[in-house]
C-alpha positions in Angstrom: -0.4 -0.1 0.1 1.5 3.4 -1.0 1.7 6.3 1.4 -0.5 8.5 -0.3 -3.3 5.7 -0.1 -2.8 5.0 3.5 -2.8 8.9 4.1 -6.0 9.1 2.2 -7.7 6.1 4.0 -6.4 7.5 7.8 -7.8 10.7 6.7 -11.2 9.6 5.4 -11.7 7.3 8.5 -10.9 9.7 11.0 -13.1 12.2 9.4 -16.0 10.0 9.6 -15.3 9.6 13.2 -15.3 13.4 13.8 -18.3 13.8 11.7 -20.0 11.3 14.0 -18.7 13.1 17.3 -19.7 16.6 15.9 -23.0 15.6 15.1 -23.3 14.4 18.8 -22.2 17.7 19.9 -25.1 18.9 17.7 -27.6 16.9 19.3 -26.5 17.3 22.9 -25.6 21.4 23.2 -26.2 21.0 26.8 -23.5 18.8 27.3 -20.8 19.7 25.1 -19.8 22.7 22.6 -18.1 23.0 19.3 -14.3 24.5 19.5 -14.4 24.5 15.4 -14.7 28.4 14.7 -16.2 27.9 11.3 -19.1 25.5 12.4 -19.5 27.9 15.8 -20.4 26.4 19.5 -23.7 25.0 19.1 -23.7 23.9 15.3 -26.9 22.5 13.8 -27.0 19.2 12.0 -27.1 20.5 8.5 -24.4 22.9 8.8 -22.5 19.9 10.3 -23.3 17.8 7.3 -22.1 20.3 4.7 -18.9 21.5 6.6 -18.1 17.7 6.3 -19.2 16.9 3.2 -16.6 19.8 2.1 -14.0 18.1 3.4 -14.7 14.6 2.3 -14.6 16.4 -1.1 -11.4 18.2 -0.5 -9.5 15.1 0.8 -10.6 13.5 -3.0 -8.9 16.6 -4.4 -6.2 16.0 -2.6 -5.7 12.4 -3.4 -6.4 13.0 -6.9 -3.5 15.5 -6.7 -1.3 13.1 -4.9 -0.8 15.5 -1.7 0.4 13.0 0.4 2.2 15.6 2.6 -1.5 17.3 3.3 -3.3 14.2 3.6 -0.9 12.8 6.4 -1.5 16.4 8.4 -5.2 16.1 8.1 -5.1 12.4 9.5 -2.7 13.3 12.1 -5.1 16.0 13.2 -8.0 14.1 12.9 -6.8 11.5 15.0 -5.6 14.2 17.6 -9.1 15.6 17.7 -11.5 12.4 17.5 -9.1 11.2 20.3 -9.7 14.2 22.6 -13.2 14.1 21.8 -13.4 10.5 22.7 -11.4 11.3 26.3 -14.0 14.1 26.8 -16.7 11.5 26.5 -18.2 12.4 23.1 -19.7 9.4 21.5 -21.2 8.5 17.8 -24.4 10.1 16.4 
């Protein structure tokens, strides 16, 4: 497996986990708040879905143009964010 494909798959996998965690935050505004400045503190589900749809498309573009280092950076960031969310008790929705 190439490094490009590995970085792409890891970025997509953890982006999906982040999406599910962010949807949980959106459905539980009394317990959690979002720290993403683009989404705001209490995003609604359509905003969350649109935001992540753009990210998923962006990952495909990065893969198409073989931008392995950016994909790897996104994968590392997403792993960090999702582990942090897990430690805070944020589940999937």
